C-alpha positions as CSV (number, residue, x, y, z in Angstrom):
1,M,-35.0,-19.1,24.7
2,T,-35.2,-15.9,22.7
3,G,-33.5,-12.7,23.8
4,S,-33.7,-9.1,22.7
5,R,-32.1,-8.4,19.4
6,K,-28.9,-6.3,19.8
7,I,-28.2,-3.5,17.4
8,N,-25.0,-3.9,15.5
9,P,-22.7,-1.2,16.8
10,G,-21.4,-0.8,13.2
11,I,-24.9,0.5,12.3
12,V,-24.7,3.1,15.1
13,F,-21.2,4.2,14.1
14,G,-22.3,4.5,10.4
15,V,-25.4,6.5,11.2
16,A,-23.4,8.9,13.4
17,A,-20.7,9.3,10.7
18,Y,-23.2,10.0,7.9
19,T,-25.2,12.5,10.0
20,I,-22.1,14.6,10.7
21,W,-21.2,14.4,7.0
22,G,-24.7,15.4,6.1
23,L,-24.4,18.6,8.1
24,L,-20.8,19.3,7.1
25,P,-21.7,21.9,4.4
26,S,-22.9,24.3,7.2
27,F,-19.5,24.2,8.8
28,I,-17.6,24.5,5.5
29,K,-19.6,27.6,4.7
30,L,-18.3,29.2,7.9
31,L,-14.7,28.9,6.5
32,H,-15.7,30.1,3.0
33,P,-13.5,33.2,3.0
34,L,-10.5,30.9,2.8
35,P,-9.5,29.2,-0.4
36,A,-10.4,25.6,-0.7
37,P,-6.7,24.3,-0.5
38,D,-6.2,26.4,2.7
39,I,-9.3,24.8,4.3
40,L,-8.1,21.4,3.2
41,A,-4.7,22.0,4.7
42,H,-6.1,23.1,8.0
43,R,-8.5,20.1,8.1
44,I,-5.5,17.8,7.7
45,L,-3.2,19.5,10.3
46,W,-5.8,20.0,13.0
47,S,-7.0,16.4,12.5
48,L,-3.4,15.3,12.9
49,L,-3.1,17.1,16.2
50,L,-6.3,15.6,17.5
51,L,-5.4,12.1,16.4
52,L,-1.9,12.4,17.9
53,I,-3.4,13.4,21.3
54,L,-5.8,10.4,21.1
55,A,-3.0,8.0,20.1
56,V,-0.9,9.1,23.0
57,A,-3.8,9.0,25.5
58,L,-4.8,5.5,24.3
59,R,-1.2,4.2,24.1
60,H,-1.3,3.3,20.4
61,G,2.5,3.8,20.0
62,P,3.3,0.1,19.5
63,A,0.5,-0.4,17.0
64,L,1.6,2.6,15.0
65,L,5.2,1.4,14.9
66,G,4.0,-1.9,13.6
67,I,2.2,-0.2,10.8
68,V,5.2,1.9,9.9
69,R,7.4,-1.2,9.8
70,T,5.0,-3.0,7.4
71,P,5.4,-1.8,3.8
72,R,2.2,-3.5,2.7
73,L,0.2,-1.5,5.2
74,L,2.0,1.7,4.4
75,I,1.3,1.3,0.7
76,A,-2.4,0.7,1.3
77,L,-2.7,3.7,3.6
78,T,-0.8,5.9,1.2
79,A,-3.4,5.0,-1.5
80,S,-6.3,5.7,0.9
81,A,-4.7,9.0,2.0
82,S,-4.5,10.1,-1.6
83,L,-8.1,9.2,-2.2
84,I,-9.5,11.0,0.9
85,G,-7.4,14.0,0.1
86,I,-8.9,14.3,-3.4
87,N,-12.3,13.7,-2.0
88,W,-12.0,16.5,0.6
89,L,-10.6,19.0,-1.8
90,V,-13.3,18.4,-4.5
91,Y,-16.0,18.5,-1.8
92,I,-14.8,21.9,-0.4
93,I,-14.6,23.4,-3.9
94,A,-18.2,22.2,-4.5
95,I,-19.5,23.8,-1.3
96,N,-17.6,27.0,-1.7
97,S,-18.8,27.4,-5.3
98,G,-22.5,27.0,-4.3
99,H,-22.8,23.4,-5.6
100,V,-24.1,21.7,-2.4
101,A,-26.7,19.8,-4.5
102,Q,-24.0,18.5,-6.8
103,A,-22.0,17.3,-3.9
104,S,-25.0,15.6,-2.5
105,L,-25.5,13.8,-5.8
106,G,-22.0,12.4,-5.5
107,Y,-22.9,10.8,-2.2
108,F,-26.1,9.5,-3.7
109,I,-24.0,7.8,-6.4
110,N,-21.4,6.5,-3.9
111,P,-23.5,3.7,-2.4
112,L,-24.1,2.3,-5.8
113,V,-20.3,2.1,-6.3
114,N,-20.0,0.6,-2.8
115,V,-22.5,-2.2,-3.7
116,V,-20.7,-2.9,-7.0
117,L,-17.3,-3.1,-5.3
118,G,-18.8,-5.3,-2.6
119,V,-20.0,-7.7,-5.2
120,V,-17.1,-7.6,-7.6
121,I,-14.1,-7.4,-5.3
122,L,-15.4,-8.7,-1.9
123,R,-17.7,-11.3,-3.5
124,E,-20.7,-10.2,-1.5
125,R,-23.9,-11.6,-2.8
126,L,-26.5,-9.4,-4.4
127,G,-30.1,-10.6,-4.7
128,R,-32.3,-10.0,-7.7
129,I,-34.3,-7.3,-6.0
130,E,-31.1,-5.5,-4.9
131,A,-29.7,-5.8,-8.4
132,V,-32.8,-4.1,-9.8
133,A,-32.4,-1.3,-7.3
134,V,-28.8,-0.8,-8.4
135,L,-29.7,-0.8,-12.1
136,L,-32.6,1.7,-11.5
137,A,-30.4,4.2,-9.7
138,T,-27.6,3.8,-12.3
139,A,-30.2,4.7,-14.9
140,A,-31.1,7.8,-13.0
141,V,-27.5,8.9,-12.9
142,A,-27.1,8.2,-16.6
143,F,-30.2,10.3,-17.3
144,L,-28.7,13.2,-15.4
145,A,-25.5,13.0,-17.4
146,I,-27.4,13.0,-20.7
147,W,-29.7,15.8,-19.5
148,Q,-26.7,17.9,-18.5
149,G,-24.9,17.2,-21.8
150,S,-21.7,16.4,-20.0
151,I,-20.2,14.0,-17.5
152,P,-21.0,15.2,-13.9
153,Y,-17.4,15.4,-12.8
154,I,-17.9,16.6,-9.2
155,P,-20.4,13.9,-8.2
156,L,-18.5,11.1,-9.9
157,T,-15.2,12.2,-8.4
158,L,-16.7,12.3,-4.9
159,A,-18.5,9.0,-5.4
160,F,-15.5,7.0,-6.7
161,S,-12.8,8.5,-4.5
162,F,-14.8,7.8,-1.4
163,A,-15.9,4.3,-2.5
164,F,-12.4,3.2,-3.2
165,Y,-11.2,4.8,0.0
166,G,-13.7,2.8,2.1
167,L,-12.8,-0.4,0.2
168,I,-9.1,0.0,1.0
169,R,-9.8,0.8,4.6
170,K,-12.1,-2.2,4.9
171,M,-9.4,-4.5,3.4
172,T,-6.5,-3.1,5.4
173,P,-6.1,-4.7,8.9
174,V,-5.5,-1.6,10.9
175,D,-7.4,0.1,13.7
176,A,-9.6,3.0,12.7
177,L,-7.6,5.5,14.8
178,D,-4.2,4.1,13.7
179,G,-5.1,4.1,10.0
180,L,-6.5,7.6,10.0
181,L,-3.4,8.9,12.0
182,I,-1.0,7.4,9.4
183,E,-3.1,8.8,6.6
184,T,-3.0,12.3,8.0
185,L,0.7,12.0,8.7
186,I,1.2,11.1,5.0
187,L,-0.8,14.2,3.9
188,A,0.6,16.6,6.6
189,P,3.8,17.6,4.9
190,A,2.0,18.7,1.7
191,A,-0.6,20.5,3.8
192,F,2.0,22.4,5.9
193,A,4.1,23.3,2.8
194,W,1.0,24.7,1.1
195,L,0.2,27.0,4.0
196,M,3.7,28.2,4.3
197,L,4.0,28.8,0.5
198,A,0.6,30.3,0.1
199,G,0.9,32.6,3.1
200,T,-2.8,33.3,3.3
201,T,-3.9,31.8,6.6
202,L,-0.9,30.7,8.7
203,G,0.0,34.2,9.7
204,S,-3.6,35.5,9.9
205,A,-6.5,34.0,11.8
206,G,-8.9,34.1,8.8
207,P,-12.3,33.0,10.1
208,G,-10.8,32.5,13.5
209,W,-8.5,29.9,15.1
210,P,-11.3,28.2,17.1
211,L,-13.2,27.4,13.9
212,L,-10.0,26.2,12.2
213,A,-9.2,24.0,15.2
214,A,-12.8,22.6,15.1
215,S,-12.2,21.6,11.5
216,G,-10.0,18.8,12.9
217,V,-12.8,17.4,15.0
218,V,-15.4,17.5,12.2
219,T,-12.9,15.9,9.9
220,A,-11.5,13.2,12.1
221,L,-14.5,12.1,14.1
222,P,-16.8,11.0,11.2
223,L,-13.9,9.2,9.5
224,L,-13.1,7.3,12.7
225,L,-16.8,6.4,13.0
226,F,-16.9,5.3,9.3
227,A,-13.8,3.2,9.6
228,A,-15.2,1.5,12.7
229,A,-18.5,0.9,10.9
230,A,-16.8,-0.5,7.8
231,K,-15.1,-3.2,9.9
232,R,-18.5,-4.4,11.4
233,V,-21.1,-4.4,8.6
234,R,-21.3,-5.6,5.0
235,Y,-19.8,-3.1,2.6
236,S,-23.0,-3.1,0.6
237,D,-25.0,-2.4,3.7
238,L,-22.7,0.5,4.5
239,G,-23.5,1.9,1.1
240,L,-27.2,1.7,2.1
241,L,-26.6,3.8,5.2
242,Q,-24.8,6.4,3.3
243,Y,-28.0,7.8,1.8
244,L,-28.5,9.6,5.1
245,A,-25.7,12.1,4.4
246,P,-26.6,13.3,0.9
247,T,-30.3,13.6,1.9
248,L,-29.3,16.0,4.6
249,Q,-27.0,17.8,2.2
250,L,-29.8,18.1,-0.3
251,V,-32.1,19.5,2.3
252,L,-29.5,22.1,3.2
253,A,-28.9,23.0,-0.5
254,V,-32.5,23.6,-1.3
255,F,-34.1,25.0,1.9
256,V,-31.1,26.7,3.5
257,Y,-28.9,27.9,0.7
258,G,-31.6,28.4,-1.9
259,E,-30.1,26.3,-4.7
260,K,-32.6,25.7,-7.5
261,L,-33.3,22.2,-8.8
262,H,-34.6,21.5,-12.3
263,P,-37.5,19.1,-12.6
264,A,-35.2,16.7,-14.4
265,Q,-32.9,16.7,-11.4
266,I,-35.8,16.3,-9.0
267,G,-37.0,13.3,-11.0
268,A,-33.5,11.7,-10.9
269,F,-33.3,12.2,-7.1
270,I,-36.8,10.7,-6.6
271,T,-35.8,7.7,-8.8
272,I,-32.7,7.2,-6.7
273,W,-34.8,7.3,-3.5
274,I,-37.1,4.7,-5.0
275,A,-34.1,2.5,-5.8
276,L,-33.0,2.9,-2.2
277,A,-36.4,1.7,-1.0
278,I,-36.3,-1.3,-3.3
279,Y,-32.7,-2.1,-2.2
280,A,-33.9,-1.9,1.5
281,V,-36.7,-4.4,0.8
282,G,-34.3,-6.7,-1.0
283,A,-31.7,-6.6,1.8
284,S,-34.4,-7.3,4.4
285,I,-35.6,-10.3,2.5
286,S,-32.1,-11.6,2.1
287,A,-31.4,-11.1,5.8
288,R,-34.6,-13.1,6.7
289,R,-33.6,-15.9,4.4
290,S,-30.2,-16.1,6.0
291,A,-31.7,-16.1,9.5
292,M,-33.8,-19.1,8.5
293,V,-30.8,-21.2,7.7
294,V,-29.9,-22.6,11.1
295,P,-26.7,-24.7,11.4
296,D,-27.0,-28.2,13.0
């Protein structure tokens, strides 16, 4: 008897997370009068408040205490907190300086790093077609670096920081909410100290407290969805889903914020999209082959 095929909830969580991230530049632009470190600090502190409320409502106290009492988990979450803090700061700087397209390139590169990490560290298998896709997209990124005459620091920092963040979270056996709450707790003292010492936004509303409070939601929600997705799908497949976010960001950069793309950049982006299509075909073929292997 055959039944209807259920959609992996990890796919749904991943699509939701990447859609929010794809539209995030529009929200960051609303906070633009604030310096990037101030925006980062507010994102951390308002996220912490939201996560604490959720943790209390869902009675996650015992699980959180278990994490705090386990040095191995604390070390892992300290590393992931540092990576996501760097990622957030560089991303905000890129948006505020009018480099939304550069930020989108970082998240086009990121899935390639995810795939490589999945193969090298998690021992996930990569078919020949998928390998060709990775090499093609890597060539496009290398071309961009040569064309620019310098290493694209913003895209590469965003790509590698988030790839290693996701890897650590996938390998750390903690709940999505608990892990993110501990991460924000680790970052919170530095965020609070910055606002107190800088004195630019804690005493004055800046763009408005409702917007600053909303930064907690748009920060925490997609990360919760991403962490939940990372636990339920192959890491290399998660990398495939991520192309949704930079595509939306690139659309915003060109059609909303008027950023100009050189023909060389357009060619590189098109090459990466072709690589994505090739990867999707390869992944589909691999999935069908796996489905044909039925255990006795």
